[in-house]
C-alpha positions as CSV (number, residue, x, y, z in Angstrom):
1,I,-0.1,-0.1,0.1
2,G,1.5,3.4,-0.8
3,D,-0.4,6.3,0.3
4,T,-3.9,4.7,-0.5
5,T,-5.7,1.8,1.2
6,P,-6.3,-1.6,-0.7
7,R,-10.2,-0.7,-1.1
8,D,-12.3,2.5,-0.2
9,C,-13.0,2.7,3.5
10,G,-16.7,2.8,2.4
11,D,-16.1,-0.7,1.1
12,Y,-15.4,-2.1,4.4
13,L,-18.3,-0.3,5.9
14,S,-20.8,-1.6,3.2
15,E,-19.3,-5.2,3.7
16,F,-19.8,-4.9,7.3
17,R,-23.4,-3.7,7.1
18,H,-24.1,-6.5,4.7
19,C,-22.7,-9.0,7.1
20,K,-24.8,-7.8,9.9
21,S,-27.9,-7.6,8.0
22,L,-30.9,-9.9,9.0
23,W,-30.6,-11.5,5.5
24,N,-27.1,-12.5,5.4
25,R,-27.1,-13.6,9.3
26,F,-30.3,-15.9,8.1
27,H,-28.6,-17.5,5.0
28,H,-25.3,-18.0,6.6
29,Y,-27.0,-19.8,9.7
30,Y,-29.0,-22.0,6.8
31,A,-26.0,-22.9,4.9
32,Y,-23.3,-23.3,7.6
33,G,-25.2,-23.7,10.8
34,T,-23.6,-20.5,12.6
35,I,-24.0,-16.8,12.7
36,P,-21.5,-15.1,10.6
37,S,-18.7,-13.2,12.6
38,C,-18.6,-9.6,11.2
39,H,-15.5,-8.6,13.6
40,Q,-13.0,-8.5,10.9
41,W,-15.0,-6.1,8.5
42,K,-15.5,-3.7,11.4
43,E,-11.8,-3.8,12.6
44,D,-11.0,-3.4,8.9
45,Y,-13.1,-0.3,8.5
46,N,-11.6,1.2,11.7
47,N,-8.2,0.7,10.6
48,C,-8.8,2.2,7.3
49,K,-10.1,5.3,8.7
50,E,-7.3,5.3,11.2
51,W,-4.8,5.1,8.1
52,E,-6.5,7.7,6.2
53,K,-6.6,10.1,9.0
54,H,-3.3,9.7,10.9
55,K,-1.3,7.5,8.5
56,T,-0.1,5.2,11.6
57,L,1.7,2.3,10.4
58,K,-0.3,-0.2,12.7
59,A,-3.3,0.6,11.1
60,K,-1.5,0.1,7.5
61,D,0.0,-3.2,8.5
62,A,-3.1,-4.5,10.1
63,L,-5.1,-3.6,7.0
64,Q,-2.5,-5.2,4.7
65,M,-2.5,-8.4,7.0
66,S,-6.1,-8.6,6.8
67,E,-6.2,-8.4,2.9
68,R,-3.7,-10.9,2.6
69,N,-5.7,-13.3,4.9
70,R,-8.7,-12.8,2.8
71,V,-7.0,-13.5,-0.5
72,E,-5.3,-16.7,1.2
73,E,-8.8,-17.9,2.5
74,Q,-10.3,-17.5,-1.2
75,R,-7.2,-19.5,-2.7
76,K,-8.2,-22.5,-0.5
77,F,-11.3,-23.5,-2.4
78,T,-10.6,-25.7,-5.4
79,P,-12.7,-25.1,-8.5
80,V,-15.9,-27.4,-8.8
81,W,-15.3,-28.0,-12.5
82,T,-11.9,-28.8,-14.2
83,M,-10.6,-26.1,-16.7
84,R,-10.5,-27.6,-20.3
85,Q,-7.7,-26.7,-22.4
86,G,-9.3,-26.1,-25.7
87,P,-13.0,-26.0,-27.1
88,P,-14.9,-29.3,-27.7
89,S,-14.1,-31.0,-31.0
90,D,-17.7,-30.8,-32.1
91,W,-18.0,-27.1,-31.2
92,H,-19.2,-25.9,-34.7
93,V,-22.0,-28.0,-34.6
94,P,-25.3,-26.0,-34.6
95,L,-27.2,-26.8,-31.4
96,T,-30.4,-27.9,-33.2
97,Q,-28.7,-31.0,-34.7
98,E,-28.1,-34.2,-33.2
99,K,-24.6,-34.6,-31.9
100,P,-22.9,-38.0,-33.0
101,Q,-22.8,-40.6,-29.9
102,D,-19.3,-41.4,-28.6
103,P,-19.0,-45.2,-28.8
């Protein structure tokens, strides 16, 4: 981070508000069986404001670490489908025609 934050401080506040919303809490409880923890979004917002106002290194380092952790967490999930290396051999066949069955 140079003299700016990785995201606009309003983005952190928006994420925090979304996290605390009744709809998100209900959805998260339904999907995962727990209520989401929104603490990190609030902390990131506070660090962002601290960095914008006072340029403290502690706030800058905390914000950088939080963003790195968020990226690392996203990398843990593997894709559902395998990526193909090229188009299918019959890509040119119109969709209305029957494709030949593989033996």
